[in-house]
N, C-alpha and C positions, 0 to 999 in steps of 0.2 A: 503494501500499500504505500509506504512512503515510497518506493520509487514511482509508482504513479502519479504523486504528488511533484517529485522534482522536474520529471517532465513539463508539463505547462509552463514549469517556472522558468524551465530553461528556457524554452519557447520563446516566452514574452519577454527575457533576455535578449535573446537574437534578435527579435524584429524590433527592439529597441534599440541595438547595436547596430542594425541594417537601416533605421529611418536615421539615428545620427550620422551614420555614414554616407546614407542619401542625401542628407542637408549637406554635409560638408563638400561633397562631389559638387552638388548644385552653387554652393557659392565659390570655388574654386573655378567651374566652369565659367560664373556670371564675372569674376575679375579676372579671368585672360579673354572673356570677349570685350568688356571694358577696354583693357588695354589693348587687345588687338586693334578694336574702334580708333584707337584713340592715335593710336603708333599710324594706322592707313589714312588719317584725317591728316595726319603732321607730314609724312611721307609725299602725299597727295597736295598737299600748300608748298612743299618744299619743288615738288616738279613744276607746278605752277605758277611760283615764283620766278625757277629759271628759264622756261620757257617766256614770262613778261620779260625777265633782263636782256636774253636774246631775241625779241621780236625788236624791244628799243633801240638794241644795239645795232640790229641791223636797218632800220628807220633811220638812227642816227648816219649810220655808213652813208647808204641811199641819197637822202637829202645830202652830205658833203661831196659827193660825186658829182651829184645833179649840179649843184651851185657850182662846183670848180667846171664843170664843162660846159655848163653858160657864158662863166666869167672868163675864158678861154676859146670860147667858139663863136667870135664875132668876123658879121661880114656887111660890108660899108652899104650894100645894093638893099638889105633890109635888117638894116642898123635899129629901127626901134621896135621892131620885135624882139629882135636880138637883147637888145638893152630890158625890154618888159621883163622879157624872161628872168633876167637877171636879178629886177627888182620882186618879180614875184615871192622869188626865193629866199627875200634880207627882210629886215627888219633894223630896226631903231638906228643909231650913228651912220652906220654900214649903207643901211640905205637911202638917210637923208642925203650924204656925203655922194653915193653914185647919183642919185636922181638930180642933186645940184650941179654934176658935172655932165650932165646927159646932152644937153646946145652942146656944151664946147668939146666934147666928145664925140660928136654924130660930127660936126665939121671938121675935125681933124683925120677920122676915119675916112670920110666923103674925099676928101683933099686927097689924102696920100693913098685913098681906092686897098683899102688894109680889106684883108680878107684872113682871120685867123682858125684853123681848123683843129680843134682841142683832142685831147684825147685822158684821161684819166687812167695812170699806170695803177699806181696803188694808193691805197686810204687807208690810216689805221687811226683809233680812237688812243689820244695821249690821255684824256681823262674825260670822265661824266659822271651826272648823279643824275636825278627825276627829272630838272629842266635844265640842265646846263651840260654842253658837251664841247672839248676840242677836240680838232680833228685835223691830223697832218695828212696833205694829201702828194703826191707826186704826178706832175700832167708835161703832156707833151704837147707842144702844135706846131703846126705848120702855118708859118706866116708869111703872106705873100702883099706887096704891097707898091706904088710906083717905083720904090728903090729898090725894091728885092722882086721883078717879077717871076721870077725862079726857086724864090721862094725861100725863106730859113729855118731850119727847125731849132725849137726855142723847148726845153725843158723849165718847168715852174715847180718852187716847192714851196707850197701854201700854207701859213695856219688858218684855220676856220675856226671860230667860234661858232658857236649855235645855240639857239634856246627856244625852249618849247611854249609856240602860240597856237591854241585855237587847236589843238591838237595836232599840229605840224612842226616840224623840226624848219626854224628859221635862222642864216647865215644873217650875225650882228656885227660879226668884224671880219675882214682880210687882212692878214699880212705876207708880205714873200721873206721866206727866211732859207738861209744858208744860200 
């Protein structure tokens, strides 16, 4: 009879132990799920930020290349269009200075029958943040004019400062370097 009374007691102890074990497993699984979810969110955010940084970098380089190409490709036959292209990608003091010099440059380019065909060879970001960048550009151009009708090859090393305005990277300064 004693044996018969012990069997249900052991069974009850096993059931209670199994229940405690089940709750412990459930708690461990819940913690693991939360940790895995948090890690996945963090990794996803890291990938998103890397892609955003890379896209910003590509946008900066594309704007600098376009600006340098516009700046080194000018033709006296349609200088108004070419200078308008430079101004479209410009801002700040650079835009004001270039616009102020356009009338004089138009006369000079027309008088010399100047044609410059630019080509960007390399561009690299020297520094950048969310709103500004400095890009170094190497560009070649073949310049023909009344003094050199056969053309002269020129190489330019430019430092362009860009700022983000209205969702576009615009050139705020151009300096010839080296």
